[in-house]
C-alpha positions in Angstrom: 113.7 71.4 99.6 111.2 72.1 96.9 111.4 75.3 94.8 108.8 78.0 95.0 106.7 76.7 97.9 105.4 80.2 98.8 104.5 82.5 96.0 103.5 86.1 96.4 101.2 87.6 93.8 100.7 91.4 94.1 97.5 92.7 92.5 96.2 96.2 92.1 92.7 95.4 90.9 93.5 96.1 87.2 93.1 93.6 84.3 96.9 94.0 83.7 97.8 92.7 87.2 95.3 89.8 86.9 97.3 88.4 83.9 99.5 86.8 86.6 96.6 84.7 88.0 96.5 81.8 85.5 100.3 81.3 85.8 100.1 81.5 89.6 97.4 78.8 89.7 99.3 76.5 87.2 102.5 76.9 89.1 100.9 76.3 92.5 99.0 73.2 91.2 102.2 71.7 89.7 104.6 72.6 92.5 102.2 72.3 95.5 102.8 75.9 96.4 101.0 78.2 98.8 99.9 81.5 97.3 99.7 84.9 99.0 97.6 87.4 97.2 98.5 91.0 98.1 96.7 94.2 97.4 98.2 97.6 98.4 95.6 100.4 98.9 97.0 103.8 98.3 95.2 106.7 100.1 96.5 110.2 99.5 97.6 111.9 102.6 96.7 115.5 103.4 99.4 117.8 102.2 99.2 120.1 105.3 100.9 119.3 108.6 97.9 119.5 110.9 94.8 118.8 108.8 91.4 119.9 110.2 89.2 117.2 111.8 86.9 116.8 108.9 89.8 116.0 106.6 91.2 113.5 109.1 87.8 111.8 109.3 87.6 111.7 105.5 91.0 110.1 105.2 90.1 107.5 107.9 86.8 106.7 106.2 88.4 106.5 102.8 91.0 104.2 104.1 88.5 101.9 105.8 86.4 101.8 102.6 89.5 101.0 100.4 90.6 98.3 102.8 87.1 96.7 102.8 87.0 96.8 99.0 90.5 95.3 98.7 89.6 92.5 101.1 86.5 91.7 99.1 88.4 91.8 95.8 91.1 89.4 97.1 88.6 87.0 98.6 86.8 86.8 95.2 90.1 85.9 93.5 91.1 83.5 96.3 88.0 81.4 95.4 89.7 80.6 92.1 92.7 79.2 93.9 90.6 77.2 96.5 88.5 75.7 93.7 91.8 74.3 92.3 92.9 72.9 95.7 95.5 75.5 96.3 96.2 77.0 99.8 95.8 80.7 99.5 96.1 83.7 101.9 95.2 87.3 101.3 96.9 90.4 102.6 95.9 94.0 102.4 98.5 96.7 103.1 98.6 100.5 102.8 102.1 101.9 102.6 103.6 101.9 99.1 103.4 99.1 96.5 107.2 98.4 96.4 107.7 98.6 100.2 104.6 96.5 101.0 105.5 93.8 98.4 109.0 93.5 99.9 107.7 93.6 103.5 105.2 90.8 102.8 107.9 88.8 101.0 110.2 89.0 104.0 107.5 88.3 106.7 105.8 85.6 104.6 109.0 83.6 103.9 108.2 84.0 100.2 110.5 82.4 97.7 109.0 83.7 94.4 107.3 87.0 93.5 105.0 86.6 90.5 103.5 89.8 88.9 102.4 91.3 85.7 104.0 94.6 84.9 102.1 97.6 83.6 105.0 99.1 81.6 105.6 98.5 77.9 109.2 97.6 78.2 108.8 93.8 78.1 106.9 94.1 74.8 109.0 96.6 72.9 112.4 96.3 71.3 115.2 98.7 70.7 115.8 101.9 72.5 112.2 102.0 73.9 112.8 98.8 75.9 113.9 100.6 79.1 111.3 99.9 81.7 109.0 97.1 83.0 106.8 99.5 84.9 108.0 101.4 87.9 106.8 98.9 90.6 108.0 95.8 88.7 111.3 97.5 88.0 111.9 98.4 91.7 110.9 94.9 92.8 113.3 93.3 90.3 116.1 95.5 91.5 115.5 95.1 95.3 114.1 91.6 95.7 116.5 88.9 97.1 114.1 86.2 95.7 113.4 85.5 92.1 110.8 87.7 90.4 108.7 86.2 87.6 107.1 88.7 85.2 104.0 87.5 83.3 102.4 89.1 80.3 99.3 88.1 78.4 96.0 89.4 77.3 94.5 92.4 79.2 91.2 90.9 80.3 89.8 89.9 83.6 91.2 86.5 84.7 92.6 85.7 81.3 93.5 82.3 79.7 91.9 80.0 82.3 92.0 76.9 80.1 92.3 73.8 82.3 91.6 75.7 85.5 88.5 75.0 87.5 86.2 78.0 88.1 85.0 78.6 91.7 81.4 77.4 90.8 82.6 74.2 89.1 82.1 70.9 91.0 85.1 68.6 91.5 
């Protein structure tokens, strides 16, 4: 059995989360892994028990718009993986980041979660080194599979040396 054949890469649309992409591509190329890109959309729920119809419609429309945006975002990123000969799947969920990451890990038979934390804990030393970011911290504590935290420059799709771009010809 080979290690890390199914890698889950949770992304939230930020430059910080995209720091995981070059490592995911390099790992997948070297190990022959499949990648699952996950985006969790968070739509605020009405704070009242029985919201009026206009509010319900607004929540439904906002949810549909957020899901469509997330699907487009992931498809754009998936093209980077496909350009490098990597099998990639995309998943959009809408519960909570921690719960959805763990749910997809279980249902997708994932054997590695690769993500870039937003917290400062992995960069600092001393008494300030307490947290990796709340989502990363919760995943590390609850995941039964290894979690690889990646750091790097905060820019869109950083450090792509040696990685084919979607428009490049083979």
